[in-house]
Jmol script that loads the backbone (N, CA, C; Angstrom):
load data "model"
ATOM      1  N   MET A   1       0.821  -1.196   0.000  1.00  0.00           N
ATOM      2  CA  MET A   1       0.000   0.000   0.000  1.00  0.00           C
ATOM      3  C   MET A   1       0.866   1.261   0.000  1.00  0.00           C
ATOM      4  N   GLN A   2       1.939   1.235   0.781  1.00  0.00           N
ATOM      5  CA  GLN A   2       2.833   2.383   0.847  1.00  0.00           C
ATOM      6  C   GLN A   2       3.389   2.736  -0.539  1.00  0.00           C
ATOM      7  N   ASP A   3       3.715   1.736  -1.340  1.00  0.00           N
ATOM      8  CA  ASP A   3       4.247   1.990  -2.677  1.00  0.00           C
ATOM      9  C   ASP A   3       3.231   2.701  -3.558  1.00  0.00           C
ATOM     10  N   ALA A   4       1.973   2.307  -3.480  1.00  0.00           N
ATOM     11  CA  ALA A   4       0.925   2.939  -4.285  1.00  0.00           C
ATOM     12  C   ALA A   4       0.740   4.394  -3.878  1.00  0.00           C
ATOM     13  N   VAL A   5       0.797   4.675  -2.588  1.00  0.00           N
ATOM     14  CA  VAL A   5       0.670   6.054  -2.112  1.00  0.00           C
ATOM     15  C   VAL A   5       1.862   6.884  -2.565  1.00  0.00           C
ATOM     16  N   THR A   6       3.055   6.313  -2.475  1.00  0.00           N
ATOM     17  CA  THR A   6       4.256   7.034  -2.902  1.00  0.00           C
ATOM     18  C   THR A   6       4.214   7.338  -4.396  1.00  0.00           C
ATOM     19  N   ARG A   7       3.826   6.344  -5.201  1.00  0.00           N
ATOM     20  CA  ARG A   7       3.704   6.579  -6.649  1.00  0.00           C
ATOM     21  C   ARG A   7       2.695   7.686  -6.929  1.00  0.00           C
ATOM     22  N   TYR A   8       1.557   7.633  -6.249  1.00  0.00           N
ATOM     23  CA  TYR A   8       0.528   8.650  -6.451  1.00  0.00           C
ATOM     24  C   TYR A   8       1.048  10.037  -6.063  1.00  0.00           C
ATOM     25  N   ARG A   9       1.704  10.137  -4.915  1.00  0.00           N
ATOM     26  CA  ARG A   9       2.196  11.439  -4.462  1.00  0.00           C
ATOM     27  C   ARG A   9       3.191  12.040  -5.448  1.00  0.00           C
ATOM     28  N   ILE A  10       4.116  11.229  -5.930  1.00  0.00           N
ATOM     29  CA  ILE A  10       5.136  11.725  -6.859  1.00  0.00           C
ATOM     30  C   ILE A  10       4.502  12.207  -8.150  1.00  0.00           C
ATOM     31  N   ILE A  11       3.623  11.393  -8.731  1.00  0.00           N
ATOM     32  CA  ILE A  11       3.040  11.787 -10.010  1.00  0.00           C
ATOM     33  C   ILE A  11       2.070  12.957  -9.848  1.00  0.00           C
ATOM     34  N   ALA A  12       1.404  13.063  -8.699  1.00  0.00           N
ATOM     35  CA  ALA A  12       0.515  14.202  -8.465  1.00  0.00           C
ATOM     36  C   ALA A  12       1.312  15.508  -8.461  1.00  0.00           C
ATOM     37  N   TRP A  13       2.466  15.492  -7.842  1.00  0.00           N
ATOM     38  CA  TRP A  13       3.305  16.693  -7.829  1.00  0.00           C
ATOM     39  C   TRP A  13       3.846  17.020  -9.221  1.00  0.00           C
ATOM     40  N   ILE A  14       4.281  16.018  -9.927  1.00  0.00           N
ATOM     41  CA  ILE A  14       4.827  16.256 -11.267  1.00  0.00           C
ATOM     42  C   ILE A  14       3.746  16.805 -12.194  1.00  0.00           C
ATOM     43  N   VAL A  15       2.566  16.199 -12.174  1.00  0.00           N
ATOM     44  CA  VAL A  15       1.462  16.661 -13.024  1.00  0.00           C
ATOM     45  C   VAL A  15       1.052  18.073 -12.621  1.00  0.00           C
ATOM     46  N   GLY A  16       1.010  18.341 -11.327  1.00  0.00           N
ATOM     47  CA  GLY A  16       0.663  19.686 -10.867  1.00  0.00           C
ATOM     48  C   GLY A  16       1.650  20.738 -11.341  1.00  0.00           C
ATOM     49  N   LEU A  17       2.929  20.427 -11.264  1.00  0.00           N
ATOM     50  CA  LEU A  17       3.948  21.375 -11.712  1.00  0.00           C
ATOM     51  C   LEU A  17       3.896  21.591 -13.228  1.00  0.00           C
ATOM     52  N   CYS A  18       3.680  20.510 -13.975  1.00  0.00           N
ATOM     53  CA  CYS A  18       3.554  20.654 -15.433  1.00  0.00           C
ATOM     54  C   CYS A  18       2.342  21.493 -15.801  1.00  0.00           C
ATOM     55  N   LEU A  19       1.236  21.270 -15.108  1.00  0.00           N
ATOM     56  CA  LEU A  19       0.031  22.036 -15.399  1.00  0.00           C
ATOM     57  C   LEU A  19       0.214  23.517 -15.080  1.00  0.00           C
ATOM     58  N   ILE A  20       0.895  23.807 -13.988  1.00  0.00           N
ATOM     59  CA  ILE A  20       1.173  25.209 -13.655  1.00  0.00           C
ATOM     60  C   ILE A  20       2.079  25.825 -14.708  1.00  0.00           C
ATOM     61  N   ALA A  21       3.083  25.089 -15.151  1.00  0.00           N
ATOM     62  CA  ALA A  21       3.960  25.610 -16.203  1.00  0.00           C
ATOM     63  C   ALA A  21       3.164  25.918 -17.469  1.00  0.00           C
ATOM     64  N   LEU A  22       2.217  25.050 -17.799  1.00  0.00           N
ATOM     65  CA  LEU A  22       1.400  25.285 -18.986  1.00  0.00           C
ATOM     66  C   LEU A  22       0.491  26.495 -18.827  1.00  0.00           C
ATOM     67  N   VAL A  23      -0.215  26.564 -17.710  1.00  0.00           N
ATOM     68  CA  VAL A  23      -1.233  27.604 -17.539  1.00  0.00           C
ATOM     69  C   VAL A  23      -0.626  28.951 -17.174  1.00  0.00           C
ATOM     70  N   VAL A  24       0.351  28.965 -16.294  1.00  0.00           N
ATOM     71  CA  VAL A  24       0.899  30.235 -15.807  1.00  0.00           C
ATOM     72  C   VAL A  24       1.967  30.795 -16.747  1.00  0.00           C
ATOM     73  N   VAL A  25       2.748  29.931 -17.356  1.00  0.00           N
ATOM     74  CA  VAL A  25       3.836  30.401 -18.219  1.00  0.00           C
ATOM     75  C   VAL A  25       3.496  30.211 -19.697  1.00  0.00           C
ATOM     76  N   GLY A  26       3.131  28.996 -20.068  1.00  0.00           N
ATOM     77  CA  GLY A  26       2.952  28.662 -21.474  1.00  0.00           C
ATOM     78  C   GLY A  26       1.802  29.369 -22.168  1.00  0.00           C
ATOM     79  N   MET A  27       0.646  29.369 -21.556  1.00  0.00           N
ATOM     80  CA  MET A  27      -0.524  29.982 -22.202  1.00  0.00           C
ATOM     81  C   MET A  27      -0.369  31.491 -22.384  1.00  0.00           C
ATOM     82  N   PRO A  28       0.066  32.240 -21.364  1.00  0.00           N
ATOM     83  CA  PRO A  28       0.287  33.672 -21.606  1.00  0.00           C
ATOM     84  C   PRO A  28       1.326  33.938 -22.693  1.00  0.00           C
ATOM     85  N   LEU A  29       2.399  33.130 -22.699  1.00  0.00           N
ATOM     86  CA  LEU A  29       3.397  33.322 -23.752  1.00  0.00           C
ATOM     87  C   LEU A  29       2.805  33.038 -25.130  1.00  0.00           C
ATOM     88  N   LYS A  30       1.997  32.016 -25.219  1.00  0.00           N
ATOM     89  CA  LYS A  30       1.424  31.646 -26.512  1.00  0.00           C
ATOM     90  C   LYS A  30       0.428  32.690 -27.009  1.00  0.00           C
ATOM     91  N   TYR A  31      -0.476  33.099 -26.143  1.00  0.00           N
ATOM     92  CA  TYR A  31      -1.558  33.971 -26.595  1.00  0.00           C
ATOM     93  C   TYR A  31      -1.267  35.454 -26.472  1.00  0.00           C
ATOM     94  N   LEU A  32      -0.353  35.839 -25.632  1.00  0.00           N
ATOM     95  CA  LEU A  32      -0.021  37.260 -25.501  1.00  0.00           C
ATOM     96  C   LEU A  32       1.250  37.646 -26.256  1.00  0.00           C
ATOM     97  N   ALA A  33       2.199  36.722 -26.337  1.00  0.00           N
ATOM     98  CA  ALA A  33       3.471  37.030 -26.993  1.00  0.00           C
ATOM     99  C   ALA A  33       3.657  36.279 -28.305  1.00  0.00           C
ATOM    100  N   GLY A  34       2.748  35.362 -28.614  1.00  0.00           N
ATOM    101  CA  GLY A  34       2.863  34.614 -29.855  1.00  0.00           C
ATOM    102  C   GLY A  34       3.979  33.582 -29.863  1.00  0.00           C
ATOM    103  N   ASN A  35       4.449  33.184 -28.698  1.00  0.00           N
ATOM    104  CA  ASN A  35       5.541  32.228 -28.585  1.00  0.00           C
ATOM    105  C   ASN A  35       4.989  30.941 -27.968  1.00  0.00           C
ATOM    106  N   ASP A  36       4.876  29.904 -28.773  1.00  0.00           N
ATOM    107  CA  ASP A  36       4.295  28.655 -28.261  1.00  0.00           C
ATOM    108  C   ASP A  36       5.345  27.602 -27.903  1.00  0.00           C
ATOM    109  N   THR A  37       6.570  28.010 -27.636  1.00  0.00           N
ATOM    110  CA  THR A  37       7.648  27.072 -27.326  1.00  0.00           C
ATOM    111  C   THR A  37       7.354  26.267 -26.062  1.00  0.00           C
ATOM    112  N   VAL A  38       6.904  26.935 -25.005  1.00  0.00           N
ATOM    113  CA  VAL A  38       6.639  26.246 -23.743  1.00  0.00           C
ATOM    114  C   VAL A  38       5.479  25.270 -23.908  1.00  0.00           C
ATOM    115  N   VAL A  39       4.420  25.703 -24.577  1.00  0.00           N
ATOM    116  CA  VAL A  39       3.261  24.832 -24.787  1.00  0.00           C
ATOM    117  C   VAL A  39       3.654  23.631 -25.640  1.00  0.00           C
ATOM    118  N   ALA A  40       4.457  23.850 -26.653  1.00  0.00           N
ATOM    119  CA  ALA A  40       4.881  22.756 -27.524  1.00  0.00           C
ATOM    120  C   ALA A  40       5.774  21.753 -26.790  1.00  0.00           C
ATOM    121  N   ALA A  41       6.552  22.230 -25.834  1.00  0.00           N
ATOM    122  CA  ALA A  41       7.463  21.337 -25.106  1.00  0.00           C
ATOM    123  C   ALA A  41       6.776  20.654 -23.927  1.00  0.00           C
ATOM    124  N   VAL A  42       6.046  21.426 -23.141  1.00  0.00           N
ATOM    125  CA  VAL A  42       5.467  20.903 -21.909  1.00  0.00           C
ATOM    126  C   VAL A  42       4.126  20.217 -22.163  1.00  0.00           C
ATOM    127  N   GLY A  43       3.381  20.662 -23.156  1.00  0.00           N
ATOM    128  CA  GLY A  43       2.053  20.107 -23.422  1.00  0.00           C
ATOM    129  C   GLY A  43       2.024  18.602 -23.635  1.00  0.00           C
ATOM    130  N   PRO A  44       2.797  18.075 -24.568  1.00  0.00           N
ATOM    131  CA  PRO A  44       2.798  16.619 -24.768  1.00  0.00           C
ATOM    132  C   PRO A  44       3.297  15.848 -23.545  1.00  0.00           C
ATOM    133  N   ALA A  45       4.291  16.398 -22.865  1.00  0.00           N
ATOM    134  CA  ALA A  45       4.795  15.734 -21.659  1.00  0.00           C
ATOM    135  C   ALA A  45       3.706  15.696 -20.591  1.00  0.00           C
ATOM    136  N   HIS A  46       3.001  16.794 -20.435  1.00  0.00           N
ATOM    137  CA  HIS A  46       1.910  16.831 -19.459  1.00  0.00           C
ATOM    138  C   HIS A  46       0.812  15.830 -19.830  1.00  0.00           C
ATOM    139  N   GLY A  47       0.500  15.732 -21.108  1.00  0.00           N
ATOM    140  CA  GLY A  47      -0.517  14.772 -21.543  1.00  0.00           C
ATOM    141  C   GLY A  47      -0.133  13.341 -21.191  1.00  0.00           C
ATOM    142  N   PHE A  48       1.104  12.975 -21.455  1.00  0.00           N
ATOM    143  CA  PHE A  48       1.568  11.628 -21.110  1.00  0.00           C
ATOM    144  C   PHE A  48       1.575  11.416 -19.600  1.00  0.00           C
ATOM    145  N   LEU A  49       2.109  12.400 -18.869  1.00  0.00           N
ATOM    146  CA  LEU A  49       2.183  12.269 -17.413  1.00  0.00           C
ATOM    147  C   LEU A  49       0.806  12.253 -16.767  1.00  0.00           C
ATOM    148  N   PHE A  50      -0.157  12.939 -17.370  1.00  0.00           N
ATOM    149  CA  PHE A  50      -1.519  12.903 -16.849  1.00  0.00           C
ATOM    150  C   PHE A  50      -2.089  11.490 -16.980  1.00  0.00           C
ATOM    151  N   MET A  51      -1.759  10.796 -18.049  1.00  0.00           N
ATOM    152  CA  MET A  51      -2.212   9.402 -18.192  1.00  0.00           C
ATOM    153  C   MET A  51      -1.591   8.522 -17.107  1.00  0.00           C
ATOM    154  N   VAL A  52      -0.328   8.766 -16.787  1.00  0.00           N
ATOM    155  CA  VAL A  52       0.322   8.028 -15.704  1.00  0.00           C
ATOM    156  C   VAL A  52      -0.364   8.356 -14.374  1.00  0.00           C
ATOM    157  N   TYR A  53      -0.725   9.622 -14.184  1.00  0.00           N
ATOM    158  CA  TYR A  53      -1.457  10.060 -12.989  1.00  0.00           C
ATOM    159  C   TYR A  53      -2.787   9.327 -12.871  1.00  0.00           C
ATOM    160  N   LEU A  54      -3.502   9.180 -13.980  1.00  0.00           N
ATOM    161  CA  LEU A  54      -4.777   8.462 -13.955  1.00  0.00           C
ATOM    162  C   LEU A  54      -4.587   7.007 -13.546  1.00  0.00           C
ATOM    163  N   VAL A  55      -3.560   6.369 -14.075  1.00  0.00           N
ATOM    164  CA  VAL A  55      -3.282   4.967 -13.727  1.00  0.00           C
ATOM    165  C   VAL A  55      -2.904   4.852 -12.245  1.00  0.00           C
ATOM    166  N   ALA A  56      -2.063   5.760 -11.753  1.00  0.00           N
ATOM    167  CA  ALA A  56      -1.649   5.721 -10.342  1.00  0.00           C
ATOM    168  C   ALA A  56      -2.846   5.967  -9.428  1.00  0.00           C
ATOM    169  N   THR A  57      -3.718   6.876  -9.818  1.00  0.00           N
ATOM    170  CA  THR A  57      -4.917   7.145  -9.026  1.00  0.00           C
ATOM    171  C   THR A  57      -5.847   5.940  -9.029  1.00  0.00           C
ATOM    172  N   PHE A  58      -6.018   5.331 -10.185  1.00  0.00           N
ATOM    173  CA  PHE A  58      -6.859   4.135 -10.268  1.00  0.00           C
ATOM    174  C   PHE A  58      -6.303   3.019  -9.385  1.00  0.00           C
ATOM    175  N   ASP A  59      -4.996   2.807  -9.459  1.00  0.00           N
ATOM    176  CA  ASP A  59      -4.351   1.776  -8.645  1.00  0.00           C
ATOM    177  C   ASP A  59      -4.579   2.041  -7.160  1.00  0.00           C
ATOM    178  N   LEU A  60      -4.361   3.262  -6.728  1.00  0.00           N
ATOM    179  CA  LEU A  60      -4.550   3.613  -5.328  1.00  0.00           C
ATOM    180  C   LEU A  60      -6.008   3.465  -4.914  1.00  0.00           C
ATOM    181  N   SER A  61      -6.920   3.875  -5.776  1.00  0.00           N
ATOM    182  CA  SER A  61      -8.339   3.791  -5.426  1.00  0.00           C
ATOM    183  C   SER A  61      -8.804   2.345  -5.275  1.00  0.00           C
ATOM    184  N   ARG A  62      -8.295   1.460  -6.087  1.00  0.00           N
ATOM    185  CA  ARG A  62      -8.667   0.038  -5.959  1.00  0.00           C
ATOM    186  C   ARG A  62      -8.080  -0.563  -4.678  1.00  0.00           C
ATOM    187  N   ARG A  63      -6.869  -0.185  -4.339  1.00  0.00           N
ATOM    188  CA  ARG A  63      -6.243  -0.713  -3.123  1.00  0.00           C
ATOM    189  C   ARG A  63      -6.917  -0.182  -1.858  1.00  0.00           C
ATOM    190  N   ARG A  64      -7.418   1.059  -1.935  1.00  0.00           N
ATOM    191  CA  ARG A  64      -8.068   1.694  -0.775  1.00  0.00           C
ATOM    192  C   ARG A  64      -9.581   1.490  -0.768  1.00  0.00           C
ATOM    193  N   ASN A  65     -10.108   0.848  -1.799  1.00  0.00           N
ATOM    194  CA  ASN A  65     -11.551   0.614  -1.920  1.00  0.00           C
ATOM    195  C   ASN A  65     -12.368   1.911  -1.869  1.00  0.00           C
ATOM    196  N   TRP A  66     -11.899   2.904  -2.621  1.00  0.00           N
ATOM    197  CA  TRP A  66     -12.631   4.162  -2.695  1.00  0.00           C
ATOM    198  C   TRP A  66     -13.908   3.972  -3.485  1.00  0.00           C
ATOM    199  N   PRO A  67     -14.921   4.771  -3.176  1.00  0.00           N
ATOM    200  CA  PRO A  67     -16.099   4.793  -4.055  1.00  0.00           C
ATOM    201  C   PRO A  67     -15.714   5.379  -5.422  1.00  0.00           C
ATOM    202  N   PHE A  68     -16.467   5.025  -6.434  1.00  0.00           N
ATOM    203  CA  PHE A  68     -16.177   5.479  -7.799  1.00  0.00           C
ATOM    204  C   PHE A  68     -16.120   7.003  -7.883  1.00  0.00           C
ATOM    205  N   GLN A  69     -17.037   7.680  -7.197  1.00  0.00           N
ATOM    206  CA  GLN A  69     -17.078   9.151  -7.254  1.00  0.00           C
ATOM    207  C   GLN A  69     -15.806   9.775  -6.701  1.00  0.00           C
ATOM    208  N   ARG A  70     -15.281   9.217  -5.622  1.00  0.00           N
ATOM    209  CA  ARG A  70     -14.047   9.763  -5.061  1.00  0.00           C
ATOM    210  C   ARG A  70     -12.883   9.575  -6.024  1.00  0.00           C
ATOM    211  N   MET A  71     -12.805   8.411  -6.642  1.00  0.00           N
ATOM    212  CA  MET A  71     -11.745   8.157  -7.606  1.00  0.00           C
ATOM    213  C   MET A  71     -11.800   9.183  -8.743  1.00  0.00           C
ATOM    214  N   ILE A  72     -12.988   9.422  -9.272  1.00  0.00           N
ATOM    215  CA  ILE A  72     -13.149  10.387 -10.366  1.00  0.00           C
ATOM    216  C   ILE A  72     -12.755  11.789  -9.917  1.00  0.00           C
ATOM    217  N   LEU A  73     -13.156  12.195  -8.722  1.00  0.00           N
ATOM    218  CA  LEU A  73     -12.807  13.531  -8.237  1.00  0.00           C
ATOM    219  C   LEU A  73     -11.302  13.694  -8.050  1.00  0.00           C
ATOM    220  N   VAL A  74     -10.648  12.664  -7.558  1.00  0.00           N
ATOM    221  CA  VAL A  74      -9.186  12.738  -7.406  1.00  0.00           C
ATOM    222  C   VAL A  74      -8.525  12.791  -8.775  1.00  0.00           C
ATOM    223  N   MET A  75      -9.057  12.051  -9.725  1.00  0.00           N
ATOM    224  CA  MET A  75      -8.510  12.106 -11.093  1.00  0.00           C
ATOM    225  C   MET A  75      -8.690  13.491 -11.702  1.00  0.00           C
ATOM    226  N   LEU A  76      -9.843  14.100 -11.486  1.00  0.00           N
ATOM    227  CA  LEU A  76     -10.103  15.432 -12.036  1.00  0.00           C
ATOM    228  C   LEU A  76      -9.242  16.512 -11.390  1.00  0.00           C
ATOM    229  N   ALA A  77      -8.734  16.246 -10.195  1.00  0.00           N
ATOM    230  CA  ALA A  77      -7.882  17.228  -9.522  1.00  0.00           C
ATOM    231  C   ALA A  77      -6.627  17.531 -10.332  1.00  0.00           C
ATOM    232  N   GLY A  78      -6.220  16.611 -11.188  1.00  0.00           N
ATOM    233  CA  GLY A  78      -5.043  16.837 -12.023  1.00  0.00           C
ATOM    234  C   GLY A  78      -5.298  17.756 -13.203  1.00  0.00           C
ATOM    235  N   THR A  79      -6.536  18.229 -13.350  1.00  0.00           N
ATOM    236  CA  THR A  79      -6.859  19.110 -14.473  1.00  0.00           C
ATOM    237  C   THR A  79      -6.997  20.572 -14.056  1.00  0.00           C
ATOM    238  N   ILE A  80      -6.949  20.849 -12.765  1.00  0.00           N
ATOM    239  CA  ILE A  80      -7.121  22.220 -12.271  1.00  0.00           C
ATOM    240  C   ILE A  80      -5.827  22.635 -11.572  1.00  0.00           C
ATOM    241  N   PRO A  81      -5.217  23.734 -12.028  1.00  0.00           N
ATOM    242  CA  PRO A  81      -3.942  24.154 -11.424  1.00  0.00           C
ATOM    243  C   PRO A  81      -4.053  24.304  -9.907  1.00  0.00           C
ATOM    244  N   PHE A  82      -3.050  23.851  -9.222  1.00  0.00           N
ATOM    245  CA  PHE A  82      -2.884  23.892  -7.768  1.00  0.00           C
ATOM    246  C   PHE A  82      -3.776  22.905  -7.018  1.00  0.00           C
ATOM    247  N   LEU A  83      -4.840  22.412  -7.613  1.00  0.00           N
ATOM    248  CA  LEU A  83      -5.735  21.503  -6.908  1.00  0.00           C
ATOM    249  C   LEU A  83      -5.089  20.145  -6.656  1.00  0.00           C
ATOM    250  N   SER A  84      -4.223  19.702  -7.554  1.00  0.00           N
ATOM    251  CA  SER A  84      -3.592  18.400  -7.354  1.00  0.00           C
ATOM    252  C   SER A  84      -2.730  18.382  -6.092  1.00  0.00           C
ATOM    253  N   PHE A  85      -2.147  19.521  -5.726  1.00  0.00           N
ATOM    254  CA  PHE A  85      -1.334  19.588  -4.510  1.00  0.00           C
ATOM    255  C   PHE A  85      -2.213  19.431  -3.267  1.00  0.00           C
ATOM    256  N   TRP A  86      -3.349  20.121  -3.261  1.00  0.00           N
ATOM    257  CA  TRP A  86      -4.256  20.067  -2.119  1.00  0.00           C
ATOM    258  C   TRP A  86      -4.855  18.671  -1.970  1.00  0.00           C
ATOM    259  N   VAL A  87      -5.278  18.075  -3.079  1.00  0.00           N
ATOM    260  CA  VAL A  87      -5.876  16.742  -3.034  1.00  0.00           C
ATOM    261  C   VAL A  87      -4.826  15.702  -2.646  1.00  0.00           C
ATOM    262  N   GLU A  88      -3.615  15.845  -3.149  1.00  0.00           N
ATOM    263  CA  GLU A  88      -2.546  14.908  -2.774  1.00  0.00           C
ATOM    264  C   GLU A  88      -2.328  14.933  -1.267  1.00  0.00           C
ATOM    265  N   ARG A  89      -2.309  16.107  -0.696  1.00  0.00           N
ATOM    266  CA  ARG A  89      -2.109  16.228   0.754  1.00  0.00           C
ATOM    267  C   ARG A  89      -3.270  15.602   1.515  1.00  0.00           C
ATOM    268  N   LYS A  90      -4.484  15.826   1.032  1.00  0.00           N
ATOM    269  CA  LYS A  90      -5.673  15.267   1.674  1.00  0.00           C
ATOM    270  C   LYS A  90      -5.662  13.735   1.602  1.00  0.00           C
ATOM    271  N   VAL A  91      -5.316  13.190   0.451  1.00  0.00           N
ATOM    272  CA  VAL A  91      -5.250  11.736   0.284  1.00  0.00           C
ATOM    273  C   VAL A  91      -4.163  11.147   1.184  1.00  0.00           C
ATOM    274  N   THR A  92      -3.014  11.812   1.262  1.00  0.00           N
ATOM    275  CA  THR A  92      -1.916  11.324   2.092  1.00  0.00           C
ATOM    276  C   THR A  92      -2.288  11.347   3.570  1.00  0.00           C
ATOM    277  N   ARG A  93      -2.925  12.422   4.015  1.00  0.00           N
ATOM    278  CA  ARG A  93      -3.345  12.491   5.422  1.00  0.00           C
ATOM    279  C   ARG A  93      -4.387  11.426   5.735  1.00  0.00           C
ATOM    280  N   ASP A  94      -5.305  11.207   4.815  1.00  0.00           N
ATOM    281  CA  ASP A  94      -6.324  10.181   5.007  1.00  0.00           C
ATOM    282  C   ASP A  94      -5.671   8.812   5.122  1.00  0.00           C
ATOM    283  N   TRP A  95      -4.720   8.540   4.233  1.00  0.00           N
ATOM    284  CA  TRP A  95      -4.021   7.251   4.284  1.00  0.00           C
ATOM    285  C   TRP A  95      -3.224   7.111   5.579  1.00  0.00           C
ATOM    286  N   ALA A  96      -2.535   8.174   5.983  1.00  0.00           N
ATOM    287  CA  ALA A  96      -1.710   8.110   7.194  1.00  0.00           C
ATOM    288  C   ALA A  96      -2.578   7.875   8.426  1.00  0.00           C
ATOM    289  N   SER A  97      -3.728   8.520   8.494  1.00  0.00           N
ATOM    290  CA  SER A  97      -4.577   8.348   9.671  1.00  0.00           C
ATOM    291  C   SER A  97      -5.175   6.939   9.727  1.00  0.00           C
ATOM    292  N   THR A  98      -5.573   6.387   8.587  1.00  0.00           N
ATOM    293  CA  THR A  98      -6.140   5.043   8.602  1.00  0.00           C
ATOM    294  C   THR A  98      -5.067   3.981   8.810  1.00  0.00           C
ATOM    295  N   SER A  99      -3.862   4.202   8.297  1.00  0.00           N
ATOM    296  CA  SER A  99      -2.806   3.215   8.519  1.00  0.00           C
ATOM    297  C   SER A  99      -2.311   3.269   9.961  1.00  0.00           C
ATOM    298  N   ALA A 100      -2.351   4.433  10.594  1.00  0.00           N
ATOM    299  CA  ALA A 100      -1.967   4.542  12.001  1.00  0.00           C
ATOM    300  C   ALA A 100      -2.988   3.813  12.879  1.00  0.00           C
ATOM    301  N   LEU A 101      -4.263   3.902  12.521  1.00  0.00           N
ATOM    302  CA  LEU A 101      -5.298   3.190  13.271  1.00  0.00           C
ATOM    303  C   LEU A 101      -5.130   1.682  13.126  1.00  0.00           C
ATOM    304  N   ALA A 102      -4.732   1.245  11.946  1.00  0.00           N
ATOM    305  CA  ALA A 102      -4.562  -0.185  11.706  1.00  0.00           C
ATOM    306  C   ALA A 102      -3.382  -0.744  12.509  1.00  0.00           C
ATOM    307  N   LYS A 103      -2.379   0.087  12.757  1.00  0.00           N
ATOM    308  CA  LYS A 103      -1.197  -0.366  13.513  1.00  0.00           C
ATOM    309  C   LYS A 103      -1.392  -0.255  15.019  1.00  0.00           C
ATOM    310  N   SER A 104      -2.464   0.402  15.447  1.00  0.00           N
ATOM    311  CA  SER A 104      -2.711   0.603  16.863  1.00  0.00           C
ATOM    312  C   SER A 104      -2.934  -0.731  17.571  1.00  0.00           C
ATOM    313  N   PRO A 105      -2.303  -0.926  18.744  1.00  0.00           N
ATOM    314  CA  PRO A 105      -2.444  -2.200  19.434  1.00  0.00           C
ATOM    315  C   PRO A 105      -3.803  -2.356  20.123  1.00  0.00           C
ATOM    316  N   ILE A 106      -4.567  -1.312  20.174  1.00  0.00           N
ATOM    317  CA  ILE A 106      -5.873  -1.368  20.862  1.00  0.00           C
ATOM    318  C   ILE A 106      -6.973  -1.806  19.939  1.00  0.00           C
TER     319      ILE A 106
END
end "model"
wireframe off; spacefill off
backbone 0.3
color backbone group
């Protein structure tokens, strides 16, 4: 279980950073300055990494027995800038609290 959470956390951060690079840097450069270099470089990488994010989220959701709606909402968090960071933290805290309860001797 720890491996699935670690994979999810890493890819959530990477996808979040790529999305911020696209929206905050790439889009203004493309539409305001006419320079699409950042979008051309980061866009395809973000698309591929987002697919990896979806697979990691699916894997984690099956291991944690999440309801379908929660899985979809966590997957959608990778499409809104900065939201993937907040959701990643929430998922990690949820996992840490439930795993701590499972290890409790009481």
